[in-house]
N, C-alpha and C positions, 0 to 999 in steps of 0.2 A: 407498709408501702414506702419505697425508697424515695427520699427527697433530693432534689437537685438545686444547687445554688443558681439563681437567675444570672448572676455575673458569669459563672462558669459556663452555663448554657449558651449565653450570648457569645462568649469568647469562642466556644466550639463551633457555633454557627458561622462566625466570621472566618475562622480558620478553614472551614470547608469551602467558603466562597473565594478565598484568596488562592489563585492559581500561580504558583511560583515555579519557574523552570530555570534550572541552572544551565546556562549556555556554555560557560567556560569557567574552570576552577583551578587551572594548573599553574598560572603565573607566566607572564610573557613580557619581556622588555620590548617595547614598541618604538621603532624608529621609522623614518620614511622607507628605509630599505628592508625592514623586518616587521611588516604589519601583522596584525592578528586576523585570521580568517575563521569565520564561523559558517559552517555549511548550511545550505538552504533547508535541509531536512529538520533541523532543530527549530525552525520557525513554522512548522506545519500547523500549529494551533494558534498562531499569533492573530490578534484582532486589533483593528483600529482603536485607538484610545489607550492601549497598553503602553508600557514604557520599558525600555532597555536601561538597566542600571549598571553602570561600570564602577567598580571599586578599584582605586589606583593608588600607587605610592611613587615617591621620588620624582614628581614632576619638577622639571628644571626651569630656572629663570633664564630668559634670553637677554643677555646684556645689550646686544645690538638693537633690540627692539624697544620701542616706547611702551608697547603693551607686553609686559613681561609675563612669562608663564609658558608652559608647553602647549603647543598647538595640537589639537585633536580633530580628526575628520572621520566622518562615517561615509563609507562608499559601498556601492552595490557591485558585486562581483560579476557583472555582465561584461560584454565585449569592450565597453568604453570605460568601465569602472566609474560610472556616474556617481556624483554625490547623492546620498540618500535624500529622498524627498522630505522636506521639512527640517533638514539639518541646517545648522547655522555656520556661516563663515566667521572667521576670526574668533572661534571658540577656543578657550584656553583653560588649562588646569594649573593648579598651584599645590605644591607640597604633597600631602596625602589627603584622600577624601573619596567622594563618590559623585557621579554625574548622571543625570536622568536625560534620556532621549525619548520623548513621547512619539508615538507612531500615528501617522496619518494613513488613510486608506491606500494612497499611492505607495507609501513606504512599505506597508505590509505586503502588497502585491509583489513588489520588486524583491524583497528579501526572501519571500516564499519561493520565488522563481530562481533566484540566483545566489542567495546567501549574502553575508555582510562582511565587509572589511573595516577594521578599526585601525587607523594609521595616525601618525603624528611625528613629532620631532624628538621626544625623549621622555618617556615615562614607563612605568611598569603596571600592567593590568594584572590584578590578582583574582578578580572574579567578574563575570558578566551574567546578569540575570534578566529574565523576562518576567515582569510583574504586572499585576492589574494596576491601572492608572486612573483614567477619567471615566471609564464606561463609554456611553454614547457621546459622540462628538456633535458639534453644532451642525445644523442643517446647511447644506451647500457643499462646495468643493473646498476641503480643508487644505490650505497652503501650509500652515504651521499650527501646531498646538503644543502647549507646554506651560511653563511659568517663567516669565521674563520680568525682572525687577526694574521698573521704570522710576528712575530717580532724577538726577541732574544730567540732562543731555545724554541719555542712555540710548544706544542704537542697536536694534535687532537686525542683523544682516543675514539675508536668506539667499541661498543658491537658487538659480533658475529652475532646478529640478523639481522644486516644490509646486510650481505652477505649469510645468510642461504637461501637455495633454489636455489642458482646459479647452473646452469648446467656448471660445471667447464670444461667439455670436449669441450665446445664451446668457452670458454674465451681465447682470444689471447693476451690481454694486459690490464694493469691497467693504467688508465689516471687520473692525478691529475691536475684539472683546477685551474688557478690562474689569478690574475690581476696585476702581477708584471711588465709586459711589458719587461721582461728580463728572463734569465735562470741561472744567476750566483749567485744562492743561494743554500743552503743546504737542501736536503730532506733525511730523514732516514725513512725506513719502518721497524718498530720494532714489533715483534709479541709476544704476551702473557704477557711479563713483560720486565722491563729494563734488558739489558744484564747481569749486575752484580747481578740480582735477578733470573736468569735462563731463561730469554727471549733471543731472537735472532734478530739481525739487518740483515735482509735478502737482503736489497738493499739500495743503496743511489743514489744520482743524477748522479754519474759517470756511473751507469748501465742504465740510462734513456736517451731517445732522446727528444729533445725539439721540440714541435709542436707549432702551433699558439694559444697561450693562455693555453697551457698545457705541462706537462712533462709526458712521456709515458714509462712504464716499460714493455718490452716484457716478456711473461710468458713461462717458461719451465714447463715440467711435475713436476719437483721438487718444483718449486715455487707455482704452482697451489695447490699441496697437502699441502704445508706449510700454504698458505693463507687460504685454506678451513678449515683446522683443528685447526687454531688458536682460542683461547678463546676471543681474542680481537686484534685489530690493533692499533698501536700507530704510527701515521704519524707525524714526527717531522720536524720542519722548523727552519732555521736560516737565517735571511735576509742578512747576511754578511755585505758588505760595502754599499749596496744600501738601499733604503727606505723600510719600512715595507709594507705589501700588504695583500689583502684578498685572501684566498683560497675559491673557490666557489663550487666545485663538486669533488667527487671521484667516478669514473665510471669504471666498467669492460666492455670492448668492445669485440665483437665477434659475432658469429651467434647464437642467442638464440631462434631460431624458434621452437625447440623441447625440449623434456625432461622436467626437472623441470623449471617452469617459475615463474614469480613474479607478475602475473596479475590477477589471479582468486580470486575473493573475497571469504573470508571464508575458504581458504585453506592454511593457514599459515604453513610453514614448521617447524617441530620440530626437533631440533638437539640434539642427544644423543650419548652415547657410548655403543656399544654392543660387548662384548668379546674383549674389548680393541680397537675396530675399530669405527671410526666416522661413524654414521648412520644418515641420514636425512629422516624423515618420512613425506610424503605429499600425500594427497588423498588416504590414506590407503596403499601406496606403500613405499618401502624402497629403498634408494639410497646411494651409497658410496660418499666419499668426492669429486670425480670427476664427479658426476652426473649420473653415470651408475646405472641402476636399479639392485638391489640385488634380485635374484629369489630363 
């Protein structure tokens, strides 16, 4: 009877369960004028919770910027070239390395329908892979998922595309999941820009309740409207006297069974302003910021 090493068997089982897809392997110098395009067909089997991993070289420092490093942006190749849902503003690369972009349900729907553009100011992409990541995401509408290192006044900046298409009338709370193992740290939810530049700090940790592995902000009608109409969210953390930690998910919780959902492939919501009012267009219908259909 042939014997098998348990370690070898375990490794083989793991290998079977890891689904890696090479999306790009040719090498591409990326600038704003020469982006990398990956067609929709390559994302046919993508699932929420998976991650796109970009391997890059030669990321440049920008002398004119306080935040040095090459800017990178993920966009959907639709008519508007919207930013990928769940992608970060002010995301930068340095030197040589790799970057992970985890996928929300909205992100998967849009790249399956339209494909992905990777653009930025000066770096070379050597490989792009689609790999297993987190498995199932948290319950609710996932605005962002990944791993963000919260240290001293660290700010996670999110494009509005991550929360476009939310049925805000169903949203009851905003949950920020973390691995701190404590709740004695600072969170600021800042909208549009820094307060001294016209933005607004709409909530901090004192307005939140601590759950098991998350901080929760209950939503009022006023908060729903402000969050929905914001051009971006800036979620700021300060570790205070404790150790730094990972933030893993930002999720809207509530009953999202009806109205605008984020699960139908090829039906990405388009967010615009009409007569000064925020309007979300999806499936040929118009909705206001709270998810109510405009007739």
